[in-house]
ROTORDREN-817196 format. One record per residue: z, x, y of N, C-alpha, C in turn. Coordinates in nm, 4 decimals. Each point is the difference from the previous one (the first is absolute). Last residue first. Example, Ala and Ser with C-alpha at 12.3 -4.5 7.8 and 13.67 -1.06 7.14 Angstrom:
2
{site {0.7080,1.2850,-0.2250},{0.0060,0.0820,0.1190},{0.0730,-0.0770,0.1090}} {site {-0.0070,0.0290,-0.5720},{0.0000,-0.0890,0.1190},{0.0000,0.0900,0.1200}} 
END
This chain:
84
{site {-1.4874,-0.7377,-2.6117},{0.1146,-0.0908,-0.0215},{0.0163,-0.0350,-0.1439}} {site {-0.3066,0.3501,0.1593},{0.0613,-0.0437,0.1241},{0.1225,-0.0866,-0.0249}} {site {-0.2364,0.4188,-0.2793},{0.0296,-0.1430,-0.0138},{0.0758,-0.0440,0.1254}} {site {-0.3625,0.4133,-0.0756},{0.1365,-0.0341,0.0413},{0.0155,-0.1506,-0.0111}} {site {-0.3520,0.2416,-0.3235},{0.0160,-0.0333,0.1405},{0.1472,-0.0316,0.0276}} {site {-0.1275,0.3367,-0.4076},{-0.0123,-0.1393,0.0445},{0.0122,-0.0159,0.1497}} {site {0.0550,0.4211,-0.2506},{-0.1397,-0.0429,0.0016},{-0.0185,-0.1399,0.0572}} {site {0.4066,0.2816,-0.0973},{-0.0443,-0.0090,0.1388},{-0.1409,-0.0546,0.0110}} {site {0.3704,-0.1244,-0.4002},{-0.0929,0.1053,0.0440},{-0.0400,-0.0226,0.1448}} {site {0.4838,-0.1528,-0.2031},{-0.1389,-0.0442,0.0036},{-0.0879,0.1134,0.0519}} {site {0.5023,-0.0254,-0.0698},{-0.0890,0.0904,-0.0697},{-0.1451,-0.0441,-0.0033}} {site {0.4171,-0.1777,0.2228},{-0.0173,-0.0484,-0.1379},{-0.0979,0.0853,-0.0775}} {site {0.0713,0.0910,0.4547},{0.1272,0.0226,-0.0700},{-0.0097,-0.0432,-0.1452}} {site {-0.3605,-0.0887,0.2918},{0.0054,0.1422,-0.0378},{0.1273,0.0319,-0.0763}} {site {-0.0434,-0.4359,0.1693},{-0.1045,0.0218,-0.1007},{0.0023,0.1450,-0.0478}} {site {0.2789,-0.1144,0.3578},{0.0511,-0.0575,-0.1247},{-0.0996,0.0226,-0.1140}} {site {-0.1335,0.1250,0.4298},{0.1058,0.0902,-0.0480},{0.0598,-0.0503,-0.1312}} {site {-0.3184,-0.2733,0.2141},{-0.0630,0.1227,-0.0498},{0.1047,0.0979,-0.0533}} {site {0.1504,-0.3986,0.2073},{-0.0666,-0.0290,-0.1275},{-0.0632,0.1256,-0.0597}} {site {0.1880,0.0340,0.4282},{0.1053,-0.0216,-0.0987},{-0.0593,-0.0283,-0.1374}} {site {-0.2959,0.0342,0.3632},{0.0577,0.1296,-0.0324},{0.1100,-0.0119,-0.1062}} {site {-0.1886,-0.3963,0.1697},{-0.1014,0.0738,-0.0784},{0.0539,0.1355,-0.0420}} {site {0.2682,-0.2588,0.2874},{-0.0053,-0.0584,-0.1349},{-0.1002,0.0728,-0.0887}} {site {0.0216,0.1279,0.4532},{0.1249,0.0382,-0.0686},{0.0001,-0.0555,-0.1428}} {site {-0.3573,-0.1237,0.2802},{-0.0066,0.1422,-0.0329},{0.1231,0.0457,-0.0779}} {site {-0.0093,-0.4422,0.1659},{-0.0968,0.0168,-0.1087},{-0.0112,0.1453,-0.0432}} {site {0.2670,-0.0978,0.3759},{0.0631,-0.0516,-0.1210},{-0.0924,0.0160,-0.1203}} {site {-0.1706,0.1080,0.4232},{0.0994,0.0980,-0.0424},{0.0662,-0.0425,-0.1305}} {site {-0.2934,-0.3032,0.2000},{-0.0747,0.1156,-0.0503},{0.0952,0.1067,-0.0518}} {site {0.1906,-0.3715,0.2142},{-0.0520,-0.0374,-0.1322},{-0.0817,0.1131,-0.0612}} {site {0.1563,0.0599,0.4414},{0.1133,-0.0043,-0.0927},{-0.0466,-0.0337,-0.1411}} {site {-0.3163,-0.0145,0.3478},{0.0389,0.1374,-0.0291},{0.1137,0.0041,-0.1015}} {site {-0.1278,-0.4237,0.1530},{-0.1098,0.0603,-0.0769},{0.0348,0.1428,-0.0407}} {site {0.3012,-0.2353,0.2875},{-0.0026,-0.0550,-0.1373},{-0.1064,0.0655,-0.0870}} {site {0.1764,0.3051,0.3929},{-0.0359,-0.1421,-0.0013},{-0.0116,-0.0456,-0.1451}} {site {0.3323,0.4052,0.1694},{-0.1288,-0.0337,-0.0617},{-0.0280,-0.1493,0.0144}} {site {0.4109,0.2319,0.1351},{-0.1043,-0.0062,0.1027},{-0.1375,-0.0379,-0.0576}} {site {0.4031,0.0731,-0.2651},{0.0127,-0.1244,0.0755},{-0.1070,-0.0138,0.1082}} {site {0.0412,0.3979,-0.2636},{-0.0548,-0.1110,-0.0781},{0.0052,-0.1310,0.0775}} {site {-0.0251,0.5206,0.1392},{0.0799,-0.1150,0.0380},{-0.0610,-0.1241,-0.0650}} {site {-0.0095,0.5410,-0.1232},{-0.0819,-0.1210,0.0057},{0.0911,-0.1185,0.0300}} {site {0.1537,0.4609,-0.0750},{-0.0469,-0.0275,0.1365},{-0.0966,-0.1169,0.0104}} {site {0.2261,0.0947,-0.4169},{-0.0765,0.1177,0.0394},{-0.0747,-0.0234,0.1312}} {site {0.2011,-0.4203,-0.0932},{-0.0107,0.0886,-0.1156},{-0.0924,0.1147,0.0378}} {site {0.3157,-0.4488,0.2280},{-0.0999,0.1046,0.0087},{0.0010,0.0808,-0.1292}} {site {0.2811,-0.3994,0.2027},{-0.1023,-0.0136,-0.1029},{-0.1149,0.0982,0.0198}} {site {0.4422,-0.1008,0.2419},{-0.1289,0.0181,0.0653},{-0.1176,-0.0169,-0.0949}} {site {0.4742,-0.0027,-0.1232},{-0.0459,-0.1273,0.0543},{-0.1389,0.0085,0.0623}} {site {0.2100,0.3901,-0.1768},{-0.0102,-0.0990,-0.1086},{-0.0558,-0.1320,0.0498}} {site {0.0908,0.3453,0.3142},{-0.1140,0.0359,-0.0851},{-0.0193,-0.1036,-0.1110}} {site {0.3783,-0.0497,0.2784},{-0.1239,-0.0209,0.0759},{-0.1219,0.0273,-0.0864}} {site {0.4223,0.0991,-0.1767},{-0.0203,-0.1443,0.0063},{-0.1299,-0.0327,0.0739}} {site {0.1307,0.4481,-0.0104},{-0.0394,-0.0435,-0.1344},{-0.0240,-0.1498,-0.0023}} {site {0.1654,0.1841,0.4015},{-0.1378,0.0420,-0.0237},{-0.0482,-0.0462,-0.1374}} {site {0.4478,-0.0747,0.1082},{-0.0858,-0.0846,0.0852},{-0.1462,0.0337,-0.0232}} {site {0.3223,0.2632,-0.2182},{-0.0068,-0.1335,-0.0593},{-0.0858,-0.0945,0.0837}} {site {0.0793,0.4423,0.1607},{-0.0799,0.0031,-0.1235},{-0.0143,-0.1389,-0.0582}} {site {0.0549,0.0492,0.5259},{0.0884,0.0128,-0.1171},{-0.0893,-0.0005,-0.1238}} {site {-0.2126,0.1796,0.4584},{0.0346,-0.1231,-0.0732},{0.1027,0.0316,-0.1062}} {site {-0.3209,0.2122,0.4661},{0.1094,0.0083,-0.0973},{0.0279,-0.1363,-0.0648}} {site {-0.4961,0.0612,0.1852},{0.1262,0.0553,0.0458},{0.1057,0.0001,-0.1081}} {site {-0.5176,-0.0907,0.0435},{0.0899,-0.1096,0.0353},{0.1316,0.0510,0.0533}} {site {-0.3813,0.2659,-0.1805},{-0.0554,-0.0882,0.1039},{0.0899,-0.1168,0.0376}} {site {0.1546,0.2264,-0.4406},{-0.1095,0.0503,0.0839},{-0.0556,-0.1086,0.0913}} {site {0.5061,0.0234,-0.1691},{-0.1208,-0.0700,-0.0413},{-0.1129,0.0462,0.0914}} {site {0.4902,0.2157,-0.1586},{-0.0924,-0.0146,0.1098},{-0.1278,-0.0623,-0.0535}} {site {0.5383,-0.0482,-0.1683},{-0.1303,0.0627,-0.0269},{-0.0828,-0.0166,0.1270}} {site {0.5674,-0.0477,-0.1685},{-0.1181,-0.0152,0.0854},{-0.1221,0.0718,-0.0522}} {site {0.4674,-0.0063,-0.1676},{-0.0587,-0.1325,-0.0224},{-0.1299,-0.0182,0.0774}} {site {0.3139,0.3845,0.0076},{-0.1019,0.0059,-0.1044},{-0.0631,-0.1347,-0.0293}} {site {0.2146,0.0838,0.4887},{0.0328,0.0547,-0.1320},{-0.1158,-0.0033,-0.0955}} {site {-0.0299,-0.3554,0.3885},{0.0667,0.1293,0.0000},{0.0257,0.0444,-0.1428}} {site {-0.2109,-0.4203,0.3555},{-0.0295,0.0761,-0.1232},{0.0696,0.1339,0.0116}} {site {0.0689,-0.5205,0.2432},{0.0036,0.1453,0.0079},{-0.0245,0.0650,-0.1371}} {site {-0.2077,-0.4869,0.0937},{0.1354,0.0570,-0.0026},{-0.0126,0.1534,-0.0024}} {site {-0.3696,-0.3334,-0.0195},{0.0440,0.0378,0.1343},{0.1447,0.0497,0.0045}} {site {-0.3232,-0.1383,-0.3686},{0.1197,-0.0814,0.0261},{0.0621,0.0282,0.1356}} {site {-0.4203,0.2124,-0.1282},{-0.0038,-0.1287,-0.0694},{0.1205,-0.0887,0.0320}} {site {-0.0728,0.4575,0.1580},{-0.1123,-0.0801,0.0518},{-0.0067,-0.1378,-0.0652}} {site {0.4487,0.3113,0.0934},{-0.0945,-0.0348,-0.1063},{-0.1089,-0.0894,0.0576}} {site {0.2583,0.3467,0.3205},{0.0201,-0.1292,-0.0649},{-0.1104,-0.0260,-0.1005}} {site {0.0821,0.3675,0.3306},{0.0312,0.0263,-0.1407},{0.0342,-0.1299,-0.0712}} {site {-0.3166,0.1453,0.4617},{0.1070,-0.0768,-0.0597},{0.0209,0.0401,-0.1451}} {site {-0.1946,0.2839,0.4384},{-0.0376,-0.0594,-0.1274},{0.1229,-0.0676,-0.0619}} 
END
């Protein structure tokens, strides 16, 4: 088994290393950069969504943000969720 980073292929040693499940050893900074560029959220790969799925997700997020803002302002729960 190699102790090279799966992202930069340089040797991983000491406290700078982490084990990435199903991939292998990596530097913490390489793994963090990979995660940031991969555009995932709670195991949802956003970049893998087609346009329709992405727009549906965006609409759901906006609706949830509006509902939370409405509740924060003290609106009653009797109304419908405001989409936009």
